[in-house]
N, C-alpha and C positions, 0 to 999 in steps of 0.2 A: 197976464194970471199967473199964480203960485195953484198947484194941486198937491193934494198929501195922498199917496196910495202904499196905502202899508207903510206909513212914518217913514216914504220917501218925499221929497219934497222936489215937483217938478215946475218947470218954468215955462209956458208956453205963450206966445205971441194972439195967438186965433182956438178957438173950441175947435176939438176934433172929439172922437168918440172914443170914450174911456179903453176902449178893448187899444187903441193905439197908442193912446197915452201911456196904459201900463207896458208896453212894448221898450217907451223909450226909457223905461228905467229897469228894465232886462224880467217883467213879469210876464208869464205867459197865460193868459184866460182862456180855460177849455172851450170849444165852441165846435158848433154841428151843423147847424143850417150857414154860418158863416163864412164865405170864401171869400176870398184878401182881392181874387180880378171881378167880384159882384158887390152889385150894389147890397148894402146889407136890411135884412129884412123882420130879425127877432123871432121868427118863429116858432123855434125849439126852447127857449128858454134855458140853454145850459150852462153860457156864458153871463148867468147876473154877477153881481156883486151888493154889495152895502154899503148905500151913503149914509154920511149921519145926516140926520132931519128928514130923512127923503124914505127909507127904507131901502127895499132889494129893488134894482132894476136891471136893465138887461144892459152891458157894456157895447154889444156893437153898436146900439142907435141911442144910447143915452150921450148926448154932448158933456163933455166938464165945461167947470164953469168956475171962477174966479172964489175960490176960498174953500172947496168942493173936495169934503173928505172923505178916502174911497178904503174901504177894507176886501180885497180879493179874495178872502179866507176864511172868515167868520165861521161859527159852528151854525150862523141861519145859511149861511152863504154854499155850506157842503151841504147841507141837507133839500135846497131845493135844488143844486146839482142831480144830487143824487134821486129824487122824485123824481125830476125829470127823464132821466132817464130810464130808473125802473118800472116807468110809465109807458117811456117807447117799447122797453124789452116785454112786456107785458102783451104787448099784440104784434109779437117778429118773429119768425118762424127760429129754431134752436138746432138746425143743419148746419152750423158754423162746419164746419170740419169739412165739410163738401162745399160748401160754398162757394162760389169765385172768389169772391174777396178776401176768404180766410187767411189771417193773416198780416190783412193788409186795409179794415173796414174800420172806420171813424166810433164810429158803434159799440162795436166790441173794444177798442183801444180804448174808450172813455170809460166802460166798465170796468176795465182792466184798473185804470189807474184812479178813481173812483171808489176801490176796493170792494166791488158787488160781488159777492158772493152768493147771496140768496135772494131770491125777491120777495119782498111785503106786501107786491098785490097782486092776488091770484092771475095767474095766466088764463089773457081772454079766449075765450071759442070763439072761431073765426070758421067760415065757409072758406076754403083755401081756393082763390080764384086760378083761373089757367094761363101759363105763360103764354104774352105774346109773341108770338112768332112771325107774324107776318112780312117782314119786313126781311130784304135778303141780307142786312147788315147786323141789324141787333136783335137780339133779346131782350124781354123788358114784363119782369116778374112783380106782377104788383105786391104780392106777399109780402114783400121788401121792403117795400118803398115805406120811410116814415114818415114823408111828406114834409121835408124840407124845404121843397118847390126848389132846391140850387138848377136842376135840369128846366124849369118851367124858367126862368131869369133867366140863362143861359141862351134858350130856343129864341126869347121873347126879345131880351135885351141885347143879347150879342150877334145874334145870325139872324134875328128878324123874321125867322121861319114863323115862326107861331104855332107851330103841331103839338105842343105837350103845355095841356090845358088842369087846371083845376074843376072839378066838379063835384058838386056834396056840400052838407055841412057839418061840421061838428065831428064827430065821431063817427060819421059816415064820406067824410072829404075822399074822395079820391085824388090822383095825380093821374091822368090817360091821355089820350085823346079825344077829338069832339066823337061825341055821341059813343066812345067806347068801340068805334070802328079797326081798331089796331095801327102799331107803325103804317105797315104796309100801303097802309091805303087811307094816308097823311099826307101833308105838304113837307112832311122831313126827306131829310136833305141824304142822310146814311153819316152823319159828316163825326158822329160822335163825340162830341162836344158835350153831350148828355151826360156820357159815360170819364170824361174825367172829369168834371164835378159832380158824380154821384157817392155819397160817402157812405154807400154799401152796396149790398149787389143788386141793388135794382132793376141795373139797365148793364149789361155786359153784351161783349161781338159773338157774333156767330162764330162757334170753333171750328178751324179745318186741320187742327192737326192731326185726327184720326187720320183722315184722309192722305195727309203727307209723308205720314209714317209707314201705311198701308201701300204708298207709291214705291217707295225708298225699299221697302222690303222686298216687293215683287222685280224679281229678277227678269223680267219683260220689258220692265221699264227703262226706261233713261230715263232720269228727274238732274229738271235743269231748274236754276234756283238767279233769282235777280234780285236784289237788294236797294231802297232808296237808298235818295242821299243824306234824308236825314236820322237813318239806322243808327248810321256809323257815330252819331255823337250824343244819341240818349240812353245805346249798352251801358257804357264808365259808370253811370249813377247805380244802375240795378246791381253791380258786382263788386261795390267797396273802393271805386276809381272815384277821381275828379270827376264832379259832373260837367258834363258837357267834353271830356277829353274824347283826341279822335281815336278809338278804336278798328279802324278797317283791317288794318293787319288782323288780327285777334278775331276778329269777326269772319274772314276766310277760311283761317283756320279751323273754331267751330262749327263752321258750314261742311265742312271733309271730315269732320270728326261725327257728326250726325251721317252723313253717308250720302249727301250729294253727288250724283255723278259730274257733273260741270257746274263750277262757281263760275260766274259770270256777274256785273253790275248795270241795275238801272241807271247809274250814271253812264253808258256808254249809249242806250236809248232817246238821256238829256241832251247829248249833244245830236244827235241822229234829229231830235225833237227843233233845235233850233236852226237846221240848215234845213228843216221843209218851213217851219214857220217864218224864220225870216226871209226864205226865199217868197214865202206866200206877203211877207209883207211886202217886201222891193214890188212886186207882180203891182201890190195894189198904189204904192207908191208911185208909181211909172203909168197906171193908167187913171189916176186920180180919186180911189176910193174901192168900196166903199170904208168911210172912214168913220168910229174907230177901229181897227182889228184887237180885238177882245180874244187874249193866252186861251186855252181848252182843255191842261193841262192838273188841273184841280175837277175833279168828278161831282164832289156837291156844287160845285159855283157852277158847274153845266146841269144839272137838276135844278135846282134853283132857279136857272136863267130860263129853263124850259119850262119848268111852273108858274113863274112870277115876273118874268122878260121873254115869251117866246117871238115879238114880234124883232126882235135884236139877234136872233139868231142867226141870220147874216153875216152879224156886226165877229161875229165867234170863230176861230180859226178852226178851218176842219180839220188840221192835225190831232190824230189822239194822241191820246197822253201818252211819257214816258215808257210807264209799266206797258202798254197796250202796243208800241210800235216794239216793244221789242220781243212779247208772247209771239206777236207775228216775223219776224226777223227769226225766231229760235227755231218755228216749226216751216222754215223755208231757207235763208240762207243757211244756216247751220245747219239743220236736216240734208241738206243738199253738199256741204263741203264733209260734211262727215258719213255721206252713205249711209244714216241710218232713218231708217223710216217714222215721218212724224207721228204715225200712228200711236209710237210706241213712245214717244218724248211726253212727259207727263212735266209742263212749266208751272212753275212754284214762283210765287214774287213774297217779298215780304216790306210791308208796307206800315208805315206808320198813320194809316188812315184806315177806318171802317169803311168808306166809300166809296174804296178798289175793290170792296165784295161784290157791291151793285155794280160797279163797272165793269167788271169782269164777266158780269153775268148777262151782262145787254146782249141782245138776241144778235144786232150787226159786227159785234166784235168777234168773226169767225172769217177775216178775210185772211188768213194760212186754208181753208178750206176744212178748221176744224177748229175746238174753244182754243182761240188765243192763248189764255191765260188762266191754267183747269183751277189753281187752287191761289188763296191770296190769305197770307195770314200775318199778323201782325206783331207790332216790335212786342208786344207784351207776349202775344202765342210763340215766337220766337224765344223769348227768357225764359217759356214753361218749356221749350225744351232742350235746352241746353239745360237746365236744373234737372228734369226727366232723367239724363243717361248718364247727370252727376259730373257734368265738363269742368274743373276749374276756372276758369275763363279767364280770371284776372292775371291768373299766372300763364297763359298761352305764347308759347311764340307766333310770330308773324308770320305771315306769307301772303301769296300775291291770288290777285283773280287767274283766272283761265285767258289770253289775249285776246281771241277771238271775238270777243265782246264783253270785255272785261276791262277795255281801258277808256282811259277818259279824260275831259282837261279839267282845269281850274272853273269853268263856265257851268259845268257837269253838278259841279260839287257843291255853288250856290244854290240849285236851283230848291235846297227842303228849305231857304229861308225865303219871309214875303220880300220881294221884289229882286231877287236872284233869274226870275226868267225873265226879266224884263231886261237887268243890266248886261247877262248870260247876248241876250238877243240882241241889243244895240252892240255889241261887239264885233258878232259878227257883221249883221247888217253894216255899221260903218263901213267895215274893210272890205266887203265886198262892194256895197255900192260905190265908193271912190275908189277904189285901189290901191288906199293909200293906207301906212301903219295908222294905229291909233295912240297917240301921243302919251295919253294916258288909259289905261284899260279900268281903273276904279270910278264906278258914278255911283258915287255916295251921297246924290244929290237922291236916289232910290232905296237909300238904305235905311234901317231903321223902324221903330215900332209905333210911326203915326200912323191913325188908321186910314188916312189917305197923306198918300204923296205926288207931287207933280212936279215936274220940272221941263225945260224945254233944250234938246240938243242941236247944237250947229253939227248937220253930217253936208262938210265941204260947201255952206254957203245956204243948202235947206235945214230952217229950222223945226224939227221932230216935236210935237207937242208928247208928253207922256203922263200918264199918272197910276199910282199901287194902290188896290186896297185888299187891307186882308180882314176878317170874319163879316161876316155877310152883313149883317150892317151897315157898315161902310161903304161894300160893295153897293147895296142899294141905293143911299147916300148920294155917288160919283153916277152910277144910272141914273135917277132922277136928275142929277146937274147934266147929263149928257142929252136927256131928253129936253128939257126945257130950255136948254140952248139950241139945239136943231128948230124948236117950234119958232124959236125966236130969230133965227138968222139961215132962214131957207134950207133949211134940212143939212146945213154946215155942219163940221163937227169941232168942239172944243179940243180934242186929242186927236191924236193920230194912230196911237198905241196905249193900250190897258190891261195891266195885269190883275186879275183876280186871285188871290184866294181864297179859300172857304175855311180855313182855321185863323184864330188869331196869333201872328205870329210867321206863318205859314207852314210848310210840313211838319218843324219841329214840333209842334203844337197840333202835329195830326192827334184824332179821337184815338189813334191803334198806341199810341204812346206810353214809354210808364206814367201813372197815377203821380197823384202832386204835379203836374204840370204847370204850375203860375208861371205867369208874363217872366218872373223876372229871368224862370229857370231856360224859357224859350230863347230868351236874349243869351245867353251864355251857349247854349246849343245853335244858333245862326255867327257868333262870335268864331267858335269853332272851325262851321265851313269857309269860312272865310278867311280863317285861318289857312287851315286846308287847301281853299285855291290862290292864295298868297304862294306857298311855297310849293306847288306843281311848276315843272319847267312849262308845260302847255298850259295856257290860261286862255284861249280863244278855240270854240268848237270846229269848226273849217279848218283846224290846224291837228286835228285826232289823226294821227294813221290810219286805226281802226274805220275809220267815219268814210275817209277818202279808200279803200278797201272796200268798205260795203257797196260804194257805190259804180266803182270803178268795175267787182266781177259781180257785180249782181243790180243793182237798181239803175246804173246807168247816169242817171242824173237828180236833182233834190227836184220834187217836183213832177218825175217823169208818171207816165203812165203807168207802171209799176207800182210806185208808190207814191201815186195815191190811190190803188188799190187795196197797197198792206198797209200805207199807212197814215190813212186819213180816215173821215167818218162824215156824219151827217148828225142833226139834230131835230130830237120830235117839240110837239107843243104838247102840254101831259094836263091831267087835270088837278094828280097831284102825283 
């Protein structure tokens, strides 16, 4: 078929939305409700174009046909776009300078691009609605919601949680949770994927920056920081560097400049997690189950399981996440080694994930005798701290983490990508179980962005069936398959080991990562993590000398009584 867009002829072999066709000839049609990783719904009317013989249509939901002639910037089109944006602005707060999304707001950007300096429509008088603060991880500001429904699509279609709904009709339409009871009183898993797609400041994370600054500036406190694997490959894009670049060394330098007393790395605890989880898996292999063993390092997935699949909690590894293992070790092992009163220690984590705030606040996360992780800040919050003090991040020299809990292997680095935990576990489980060296370290079968991947690994004659899922809709599909298989096969599982990551792409796509986190960008970040893995001399968790030292001097052995006390946890059945 031949299509003409702004006098440019395009040949296509199948119908695609006008929006996609325009991109092929270098034309960017403005959008607001549209997001490339979500199904188009055409709710905002900003992407209109004029079609010869048909008039004005929405480009995101209108497919092309042979002979179609499209004008993307006629006078009529510009009039409609301005009207759509002006109507939104007439019912929107004007506190842009103090808004969470100031300078990063899609609505603000559209108004600027369309040259809207004055409103033709009077501002509507509306009763200000209270900000929803019920969630441990998120704030929801209904006053700034433009009813684009991106968050609804993400929560329903990608995560299958259905915590966010549309209520009312016409002008009274609102996006909220059931009965308007608040995010904290809903099935919300705190993943923050709604924040990732919200075009304005209607949903954003609860900030802990002020608490962290207060701790840093308190001479009586010793502030320790850890950084998740995915952070080091998402910072670059915010400071003018190549998206996905590994900026680990610059990250450590920035943290020292901010005033943290000890710079460690969550990757150390990722290696520790593999030692504990791998041992747990091998114990189940020896005892014949129960299978499958399911990973436990993603807190959004844990709450999802506790809410929707509580009958499977015995299948979930009892291991805490790397964040929480690190917190427990800081206030015990590190405190003893350095003769520091753990009451003085403030443990801070920098995470790509808003659900980590929820996880750190869980009442059982106090194995050290204190709250194991005091404050969790997202990648976005970390970027704000860097900008607050004027650090020229792009030109920083590179330094290293402190050694006691800052040494890690390539296996830990790939924790941030979907399939990474599975691959890291297989590397260690194979060698510990067989006593042989792996002939090939890269388990490429579990890599990639397919929603569900599965394979069988030959462990010295033992066929180990494994599966990986990212995004909770994919996890739900996989779990339903497991349940159905067990019902038909006397309780036997089709898999021995399953990795579940809450966020599409894994932690590289966490809800606390920089805005604009598309699947394409997540793939770039994941590739960088695998590059880090490939460059490191040590690529198996059980080879980490710092991990060996932790067991020799403190924990004893994997799954020991002390290890269970500090590094393992339990789960609950939740109503929401």
